[in-house]
C-alpha positions as CSV (number, residue, x, y, z in Angstrom):
1,M,-8.2,-38.1,36.0
2,T,-9.8,-34.7,36.7
3,A,-9.0,-33.0,33.7
4,P,-10.3,-35.8,31.0
5,L,-13.4,-36.2,33.2
6,K,-14.0,-32.4,33.0
7,S,-13.6,-32.4,29.0
8,F,-15.8,-35.4,28.6
9,E,-18.7,-34.0,31.0
10,F,-18.2,-30.5,29.1
11,R,-18.4,-32.1,25.5
12,R,-21.4,-34.3,26.6
13,E,-23.4,-31.6,27.9
14,R,-23.0,-29.1,25.0
15,E,-22.2,-31.3,22.0
16,Q,-25.8,-31.6,20.7
17,T,-25.8,-27.8,20.3
18,W,-22.6,-27.6,18.5
19,R,-23.8,-30.5,16.1
20,E,-27.0,-28.8,15.5
21,L,-25.4,-25.3,14.6
22,E,-22.7,-27.1,12.5
23,A,-25.5,-28.6,10.3
24,L,-27.1,-25.3,10.1
25,I,-24.2,-23.5,8.9
26,A,-23.1,-26.6,6.5
27,R,-26.4,-26.1,4.9
28,A,-26.0,-22.3,4.6
29,E,-22.4,-22.6,3.2
30,K,-23.9,-24.6,0.4
31,R,-27.2,-23.0,-0.5
32,G,-27.0,-19.4,1.4
33,L,-29.0,-18.4,4.5
34,K,-31.8,-17.9,2.4
35,S,-32.3,-21.5,2.0
36,L,-33.1,-22.0,5.9
37,P,-36.5,-22.4,7.0
38,A,-37.8,-19.6,9.2
39,E,-37.5,-21.7,12.4
40,D,-33.8,-22.6,11.6
41,L,-33.2,-19.0,11.1
42,L,-34.7,-18.1,14.5
43,R,-32.6,-20.9,16.1
44,L,-29.3,-19.9,14.6
45,P,-28.5,-16.9,17.0
46,T,-29.5,-18.8,20.0
47,L,-27.1,-21.7,19.0
48,Y,-24.5,-19.1,18.0
49,R,-24.4,-17.4,21.4
50,A,-24.4,-20.9,23.2
51,T,-21.4,-22.0,21.1
52,L,-19.3,-18.7,21.7
53,S,-20.2,-19.3,25.3
54,S,-18.9,-22.6,25.2
55,L,-15.7,-21.4,23.7
56,S,-15.1,-18.9,26.3
57,V,-15.5,-21.5,29.1
58,A,-13.2,-24.0,27.2
59,R,-10.7,-21.5,27.2
60,A,-11.1,-20.8,30.8
61,I,-10.8,-24.2,31.8
62,S,-8.0,-25.1,29.4
63,L,-9.7,-27.8,27.7
64,D,-7.8,-30.1,25.2
65,Q,-6.7,-28.4,22.1
66,N,-9.1,-30.4,19.7
67,V,-12.2,-29.1,21.4
68,L,-10.9,-25.5,21.4
69,S,-9.9,-25.7,17.6
70,Y,-13.3,-27.1,16.8
71,L,-15.2,-24.5,18.6
72,E,-12.8,-21.7,17.2
73,S,-13.7,-22.9,13.7
74,L,-17.1,-23.6,14.3
75,S,-17.7,-20.0,15.7
76,A,-15.6,-18.4,12.7
77,R,-17.8,-20.1,10.0
78,T,-21.1,-19.1,11.8
79,Y,-19.7,-15.4,12.1
80,F,-18.9,-15.3,8.5
81,Q,-22.2,-16.8,7.6
82,V,-24.3,-14.3,9.7
83,Y,-22.1,-10.9,9.6
84,G,-19.9,-11.6,6.4
85,A,-20.1,-9.7,3.5
86,R,-23.0,-10.1,1.2
87,A,-22.2,-7.6,-1.6
88,N,-21.2,-8.4,-5.2
89,L,-18.0,-7.3,-6.8
90,M,-19.7,-3.7,-7.8
91,E,-20.9,-3.0,-4.2
92,G,-17.8,-4.3,-2.8
93,L,-15.6,-1.8,-5.1
94,A,-18.1,1.2,-4.2
95,Y,-17.7,0.2,-0.3
96,F,-14.1,0.1,-0.7
97,L,-13.9,3.5,-2.7
98,R,-16.5,5.1,-0.4
99,E,-15.1,4.0,2.9
100,G,-12.5,1.5,3.3
101,F,-9.7,3.5,1.3
102,P,-10.1,6.7,2.8
103,A,-10.5,5.2,6.4
104,A,-7.2,3.2,6.1
105,V,-5.4,6.3,4.7
106,R,-6.4,8.0,8.0
107,A,-5.5,5.2,10.2
108,A,-2.1,5.1,8.9
109,L,-1.7,8.8,9.0
110,W,1.7,8.9,10.8
111,P,3.5,6.6,8.5
112,N,1.9,8.8,5.6
113,L,3.3,11.8,7.1
114,L,6.6,10.3,7.5
115,S,6.7,9.1,3.9
116,A,5.7,12.5,2.8
117,L,8.7,14.1,4.8
118,W,11.5,11.8,3.4
119,M,10.2,12.6,-0.1
120,I,10.0,16.4,0.6
121,L,13.5,16.2,2.6
122,G,15.1,14.5,-0.7
123,G,13.1,17.2,-3.0
124,A,14.7,20.1,-1.0
125,I,18.3,18.5,-1.0
126,G,17.9,17.8,-4.9
127,F,17.0,21.1,-5.6
128,L,19.7,22.9,-3.4
129,L,22.6,20.7,-4.7
130,V,21.7,21.1,-8.6
131,Q,21.3,24.8,-7.9
132,S,24.8,24.9,-6.2
133,N,26.5,22.8,-8.9
134,A,24.5,21.7,-12.3
135,D,26.6,18.5,-12.3
136,W,24.8,17.0,-9.5
137,Y,21.7,16.6,-11.9
138,Y,23.4,13.9,-13.8
139,T,23.8,11.8,-10.4
140,F,20.1,12.1,-9.7
141,M,18.4,11.8,-13.0
142,G,19.3,8.8,-15.4
143,G,19.4,9.2,-19.2
144,G,16.2,7.6,-19.8
145,M,14.4,9.8,-17.0
146,A,16.2,12.8,-18.5
147,D,15.1,12.1,-22.2
148,G,17.5,15.2,-23.4
149,R,16.5,17.4,-20.7
150,T,19.9,18.1,-19.0
151,P,22.0,21.3,-18.1
152,A,23.6,21.0,-21.6
153,A,20.1,21.6,-23.3
154,S,18.9,24.9,-24.5
155,T,16.3,26.8,-22.9
156,E,14.3,26.7,-25.8
157,F,14.5,22.8,-25.9
158,L,13.6,22.5,-22.4
159,R,10.6,25.0,-22.6
160,D,9.2,23.0,-25.9
161,A,9.5,19.6,-23.9
162,L,6.8,21.2,-21.7
163,Y,4.1,22.1,-24.4
164,D,4.8,19.5,-27.1
165,G,2.3,16.8,-27.5
166,A,-0.9,18.3,-28.4
167,D,-0.8,17.0,-31.9
168,T,0.2,13.5,-30.9
169,A,-1.9,10.8,-32.2
170,A,-4.5,9.5,-29.4
171,E,-3.2,5.9,-29.8
172,M,0.3,6.6,-29.0
173,L,-0.9,8.6,-26.0
174,Y,-2.7,5.7,-24.8
175,V,0.7,3.6,-25.2
176,F,2.4,6.4,-23.4
177,A,-0.3,6.4,-20.4
178,T,-0.1,2.4,-20.0
179,F,3.7,2.7,-19.9
180,L,3.6,5.3,-17.3
181,F,1.0,3.4,-15.4
182,S,3.2,0.5,-15.1
183,H,6.4,2.3,-14.2
184,N,4.9,4.3,-11.6
185,A,3.0,1.6,-10.0
186,G,6.1,-0.4,-10.1
187,I,8.0,2.2,-7.9
188,G,5.0,2.2,-5.4
189,M,5.1,-1.5,-5.3
190,F,8.8,-1.6,-4.4
191,A,8.3,1.2,-1.9
192,F,5.6,-0.9,-0.1
193,A,7.3,-4.3,-0.3
194,L,10.6,-3.3,0.9
195,G,8.9,-2.3,4.2
196,F,9.6,-5.9,5.1
197,A,13.3,-4.8,5.5
198,L,12.5,-3.1,8.6
199,G,11.6,0.0,6.2
200,I,15.3,1.1,5.5
201,P,14.9,0.5,1.7
202,T,11.5,2.2,1.6
203,V,13.0,5.5,3.1
204,L,15.9,5.4,0.7
205,L,13.6,5.1,-2.2
206,L,11.4,7.8,-1.2
207,F,14.4,10.0,-0.5
208,Y,15.8,9.1,-3.9
209,N,12.5,9.9,-5.6
210,G,12.7,13.3,-3.9
211,L,16.0,14.0,-5.0
212,S,15.4,13.3,-8.7
213,L,12.0,15.6,-8.5
214,G,14.0,18.4,-6.8
215,A,16.8,18.1,-9.4
216,F,14.5,18.4,-12.1
217,V,12.6,21.3,-11.0
218,A,16.1,23.0,-10.2
219,L,17.0,22.6,-13.9
220,Y,13.9,24.4,-15.2
221,D,14.5,27.1,-12.5
222,S,17.9,27.8,-13.5
223,R,16.3,28.7,-16.9
224,D,13.4,30.9,-15.1
225,L,10.9,28.3,-16.1
226,T,9.8,27.2,-12.6
227,W,6.2,28.4,-13.1
228,D,6.0,26.5,-16.3
229,V,7.4,23.1,-15.1
230,V,5.6,23.1,-11.9
231,G,2.3,23.6,-13.8
232,W,3.5,20.9,-16.0
233,L,4.0,18.6,-13.3
234,S,0.7,19.6,-11.3
235,V,-1.4,17.9,-13.7
236,H,-0.5,14.2,-12.9
237,G,2.0,14.8,-10.1
238,T,-0.6,15.9,-7.4
239,T,-2.1,12.5,-8.0
240,E,1.1,10.3,-8.6
241,I,3.2,11.7,-5.7
242,L,0.3,11.1,-3.2
243,A,0.0,7.7,-4.5
244,I,3.9,7.3,-4.1
245,I,3.7,8.4,-0.7
246,L,0.8,6.1,0.4
247,C,2.7,3.2,-1.0
248,G,5.7,4.4,1.2
249,G,3.4,4.8,4.1
250,G,2.1,1.3,3.5
251,G,5.7,-0.1,3.4
252,L,6.5,1.8,6.9
253,V,3.5,0.2,8.3
254,L,4.7,-2.9,7.6
255,A,8.3,-1.9,9.4
256,G,6.3,-0.6,12.3
257,A,4.6,-4.2,12.6
258,I,8.0,-6.0,12.8
259,I,9.7,-3.6,14.8
260,F,7.1,-2.5,17.3
261,P,4.8,-5.8,17.4
262,D,3.2,-4.7,20.7
263,R,1.9,-7.7,22.7
264,E,1.5,-9.8,19.6
265,T,4.1,-12.0,18.0
266,R,5.7,-10.2,14.8
267,L,3.8,-12.7,12.6
268,E,0.6,-12.0,14.2
269,S,1.3,-8.1,14.1
270,L,2.6,-8.1,10.6
271,A,-0.5,-10.1,9.6
272,R,-3.2,-7.5,11.3
273,R,-1.4,-4.3,10.0
274,G,-0.7,-6.0,6.8
275,R,-4.5,-6.0,6.0
276,A,-4.6,-2.1,6.6
277,A,-1.2,-1.7,4.5
278,G,-2.9,-3.8,1.6
279,T,-5.8,-1.4,1.5
280,L,-3.5,1.4,1.0
281,I,-1.8,-0.1,-1.6
282,M,-5.0,-1.2,-3.6
283,G,-6.0,2.3,-3.5
284,A,-2.7,3.7,-4.5
285,V,-2.9,1.4,-7.6
286,L,-6.0,3.1,-8.7
287,M,-4.4,6.3,-8.1
288,F,-1.4,5.3,-10.2
289,F,-4.1,4.6,-13.0
290,V,-5.6,8.1,-13.0
291,A,-2.3,9.8,-12.8
292,G,-1.2,7.7,-15.8
293,L,-4.5,8.9,-17.7
294,L,-3.7,12.4,-16.6
295,E,-0.1,12.4,-17.7
296,G,-0.7,10.5,-21.0
297,F,-3.7,12.4,-22.2
298,A,-4.4,15.6,-20.1
299,R,-0.9,17.0,-19.6
300,Q,0.0,16.4,-23.5
301,L,-3.1,17.8,-24.8
302,V,-3.4,20.7,-22.3
303,T,-0.9,23.2,-23.1
304,D,-2.6,26.2,-21.4
305,I,-0.6,26.8,-18.1
306,T,-3.5,28.3,-16.3
307,L,-5.6,25.2,-17.1
308,R,-2.9,23.0,-16.2
309,Y,-2.9,24.6,-12.8
310,L,-6.7,24.2,-12.5
311,I,-6.5,20.5,-13.2
312,G,-3.5,19.7,-10.9
313,G,-5.0,21.9,-8.0
314,S,-8.3,20.5,-8.3
315,M,-7.0,17.0,-8.2
316,L,-5.2,17.7,-5.1
317,A,-8.0,19.4,-3.5
318,F,-10.2,16.3,-4.4
319,W,-7.8,13.9,-3.0
320,L,-7.4,15.9,0.4
321,L,-11.2,16.2,1.0
322,Y,-11.8,12.4,-0.1
323,F,-9.1,11.3,2.5
324,T,-10.5,13.6,5.3
325,L,-14.1,13.1,4.8
326,G,-14.5,9.6,3.1
327,G,-15.7,7.0,5.3
328,R,-15.7,9.4,8.2
329,G,-16.6,7.8,11.5
330,R,-15.5,4.2,10.5
331,R,-12.2,2.9,11.6
332,Y,-10.3,0.3,9.5
333,D,-10.2,-2.5,12.0
334,D,-13.8,-2.4,12.5
335,D,-14.1,-5.7,10.4
């Protein structure tokens, strides 16, 4: 009889406070906090603190689950009304770009570095294999990706492929940019989603993309066109490759949540870390969009090699400074 009596006395002494707070929050949810009179706004913090105190005591003395669930729900609703976001869509987007995205990138530093390492390793191996035997090129580059740029092509053809496009109609470039955005974003999404499979498919996809890139550069290196192809790739590649790396990093964050859940259950760990990974992916999608525009327009219209390097180098410097300095002083999980 002790536990039921304790629960009854606990509720009887405090329930009026809870009901008063619930009524205020219900009105705020319908019409906003600004609709509450001044005296109710002054009363709200006191009621909120009292409810949080009740919740703490209820957990300590192990009251029945219904009371705990009610107090947790009421506290969460109050927190959202008092501290929740009040920004509109544009303000939220500005906050995401200004602080949220770069802070999430820094919070996932090690997964992102590991993702980059697999890409670099694949690129180095692909480059060396094609250098030693050109037939490896056909293993790493499908016919659609190669688009005629194979070891069988002439040096003149390979060079022309790097500089054609300046006279292409603008509407055709728009279609091309849209296709590239969809294609590259799809690769990034796969790298992220496959993190649920303990990250193994994510690593393999990153490695394979590195192999393809390394094989492509090795083909042009064999024709003494290394400087040209790197400049051609740099226009969009500094943005696109970083976006793929972030997607891979997001996938590895999910894998880490499953493999190393700490003191949480795996589902709880996945839910918590998944929010940070989701921020990475949203930012990476924007980067893919920028890369698609650069690839479909700037890379095709700009044929001066020096200007290409200037564009690519400027984009790389921008992203590195943005990720290093943006949202400095804010941790992603502050929310």
